[in-house]
N, C-alpha and C positions, 0 to 999 in steps of 0.2 A: 450537416454535411455543407458543400458546396452547393451554390445556385448552378443549373444548367442548362444553358441558352445558345443561343445564336445568334445575340446582338451585338455586335461586332462595337455598333457605338459605348455602351458599357463596358466592352471591355478595353476600350480606349481609355474611356474615361477614369480607369484603374489603371491603369498602365501608368497614364501621366501622373496620376495624384502618387505614384509609389506602391501601389500595390502588385499584388505579383495574380497571372492567368492564365490557365490551363489551356494553349493552342495546339489546333488540328495540325497535321502535316501530312505530307504522303508519305513518312517513312513511320514517326510512332507521333505522339503527343507530346510538346513541351510546355515546359513551366516556364512560363514567360516572365521578362523583368524588364523594365527598360534600363539599355545596356550601357547608356553613357550617367545613369545613376548609381553610384560606388551601393550606398544604404542598399537600393529596392534589392542590387545586383546581390550585398550580401544576406538578404532575405533569402534569395534562390540556396545557396549552399547552406544555410540554417534550416529550411523546410526540408532540403533533401538528404540534410547532414551528411554534403558531401566533401571531402577534402580538399582545402583549397590550395592544392596543389594540381589540380585535374582542372583544367582550363574550360572554359564556356565557346558556343559555337553562338553566334550572334547571327541573326535573321534581319532579311532585306529585302524588296521590293522589286530591285532589280539591278543589271549589272550597273548600271550610271549608280545609282543611291548607293554601293557596296563602294566605290571608286571615291567615296564621301571620307571612306573609312580604311583605306587601306591601299596601297599600290599595287598595281596589275603592270608590271613592265614583261615580263616574258612570255613570249606570242605563244608560246605551248600552252601557258595555262590560261591566256584569253582565249585561246581557239574554244578550249574546253568552258570555259562558263558562256560564250556564245552559245555552243551546241547544248550542254546541259542543262541549263536554266533558264526556268525551273526547271530543279530534278532534285534529285537523291547524292548532289556531289555539296562538296565542301572544297571550300581553299583556303589552302595557312598559307596568308599574305604578311608582309613587312605592315604593323598597323601602322597610322599617319599619328604622330602626336598633334596635329592643331589639323582641325577642321577649317573649311572654308571657309565659316563664319568667325574663325579667329579662337575660336574655344576649343578647352582640351579635348583631348581624344579620348579612345574607348580606354577606361579608366584601367592599372596593372591587375585590379581584382580580375577582369573577364578573363585574363588572359595568362595568370597569373606569374605575373610577373615576365613572362617570353614577349620579346618582340616582334611574334606573331600574331596575327589573330585570324580565328575558322570565322570562314563568310560563307553561307549558301541562300540561295531564292528559295526555298520551297514551291513545289507544284499543290498549291492547294486554295483553290478557287475562295474561299469564305478567309486565311490567313492572309491571302495577297491582297484582298477588297481591308482587310483591319493596318495591313502595315505601308498602304498607300495614304491612308486615316495619319499615320504617323511622322511625325520630324524626328524621328530617333529611330536606332535598330532597337531588335529584342533578341536579350538573350535567353537563349531557350535548350537547356538539356533537355535530357526524357525526363514528363512529370511522374517520378517513382523515386519512392526512399533511394540513396543508393545503392546500389550492388543488388537492387531486384530486380525481376520482369519489367522489359518496359512494355506501356500501355498502349496499346493497339485502340481505344474506345474510350470515350466520355468516363464510364462508368467504371473500369480500370483506375482510370485516375481520383474520382470519388471515393471510392473503397479505400485506396493507398495515402491520398494526401487531403482528402475530402474537409475533413476537421482542421486544414492549416491557412487553407486559400479561399477567395469568396466565390470565384465564377472558374466555371470552365464555359470555353468556347465548343459549341460541340458541333465538330464536323465528320460524323458519322463515323467510319470504320476506314482503320488505315490502310491504303489503296500498295503500299508496298512493303510493309510490315515489319521492316530492321533499317536500321540508324542510316546514313548516309555515308557514301564513300569519303575518306577526308584524301586532300592527294595538296602534296606542296610543292617545296625546290632545292633542291640539299647541295649544295657545292656541286652545280651546274646542272643535275641531275632531277628528271620529274619524280617522285616518290610519292609512293602509295602509305600513307600513315594507317591508318583503320578501312578494313573489308567493308562493303555497305551495301548497299541498294541499289546501285551503280557497277556493273562488271566490270572488270579486268577487259576483258576482253572485246566493250565497247570502247573504251579509252586509248587501249590499242590502237582499236581503228583508224582513229583521231591525231594521234601525236606518233606512233609508232612504240618500240616498249621501256616499260616505267618499272625502279627497281621497286623493289617491296621491303619500306620498316614498319615494321608490325612491333611495335615495343610495347612486348608483354612484363613490363613491370611497376615499379613504385614511384618513377621520375620522367612522365609522360612529357611527349615535345609535342602532344596535339593530344582532344578531348576523344576519351574511351577509349583508352588504352591498355589502360588497367589491366592486373594479371585476373583477377579475381573479381568476377559482376555479371549481373545479369542472371542472377542467382532464383532459381525456383524457394518454394517452403520446404521440400523434402531433400536428400540427396541422390544426386543426380552423374549415373556415371554411362562413362562411353565407351566402347568395344564392339567387336565381331557379336549379332545378338545373341546366337545360341549359345556361347561363353558366356555372357554374362546371364544369360535367364538358369543355366545352368549353375555358377555360382549362387544367385540370391533366388535358388527354387524354393526355398521355406519365407519366404517375403511373400506380401501382395505385391506385384511389380505392375508398373504404367508404363508401355511402350510406344515411343514414338519413331513413325514406318515411315518409308515412304515406298510408294508404289503399292502393288500387289498386299491387302492386311491377311497376314497368317490364321491358320485357323486358333478358332480360341481355346484356350485352355484354362482351369479351375481358377487360379489364384492370377493371370494376368487378362490387364486391361490394353485393346491396341489403341493409340490415336494417331493417326494416317494424316501425316502435314501435305501429302499430295497421290491420291492413289494411280494419277496419269502422271506419278512422275515427275510434273511441271515445277521445278527450280523455282519460278516467279510465284507459283501458289504457295509452297511450300514457305517461303521469304514471309506470305502476310500471314500462315496460320504459325508460324511458332510463337508467338512471343502469346497467343492467347491459348495456346492448348500447354506450352510452361509455366503458365498462369492455372489452365483449368487442372493437370494432372499434380499442382503444386499444392491447387485446396481440394484435393481428393483423399479418400482414404485410402491412400496406399502408402508403403514404405520404403518403396523406391521408383526412382526415376529411372529408366534404359534407354539407351537412342545408340544411334551407329551411325559413324558418320556420311554424309551422303556426297557423290560427284565432286572430285575439287575442282571445278570448273563453273563459271558463268557464277550465279550467285549464289551456288555450293558451296563457294568456300566463304563467302562472308555469314552462311547458315554455321557451317563448320566452324568458322573463329566464334560464332555466341555461344555455342554449347561447349567449346574447349575450357570460355571463360565462366561457366556459370556449371561448368562439370565441379561434383565436390573434392576430390583428388581426384590429381592428372593422371590420365588414363597410360599404359603403355602400350596398347593395344590398336593406334593407330596406324596403318597400315596403308 
């Protein structure tokens, strides 16, 4: 298994030498590699078993550093960066082919051949310390096998990838718990390509109305847009809980609930995302409860959509992508 610790100098040395390091962020743990080293980036795809057509996010220490690798000419996107970086916001920006040093820019392998690169500044003190020590950005998708539940603790990474990487930088439990919101520019319009840890309402307070381009397909324009993703180890079904419980009444059920926990039943175990109906708390708990129910002695996992507002939208998006069979009960 991988060594777990908080030594940023060890992490720095490994990354400089082409190795992979799991890094903490406020959203989820990432599987990090030198984003300028195509050979190291290739290892990320191989270890995760991630399709090469699914691009990666690069992590930098500041807006100034981001401008070494990408163009930021739209004042609305610049305003978002100034307001929400560091934080759970990723900007999809035209990548620079030549760096200020004269070297080649971000390899096409990072962007899956696309002309835009996804960039963010994570809000995590330990990882920011690491990024400040590096003279390259870190490409870091979630540190889990492709398609499975994203890790929010160092031990989650170790269970799934510990035999394939050397070091996990332990920054404690993630404080947001779902991936970043991805925002870009298309035909002069600000677009959200992935729902995430920054609510659309907060974005629109700064720059006005945005367009949703949530691409559930096998031809993504941004990271994290594939239709089937975040799957636990058990079948997951979404709809009205009473209907689902009736449908699977002969099964042993794990139920993700939100709000007051219902009365217990013999073949039902409830896992509460947030008894207080707090969407931020629910986001923090989502992946850890998907992992816990997936590893438990259950036949099926059932869930009901959360309110379609704030982070509820992003939570519902993750549940949809994790669902075993697309439900017709979303209302």
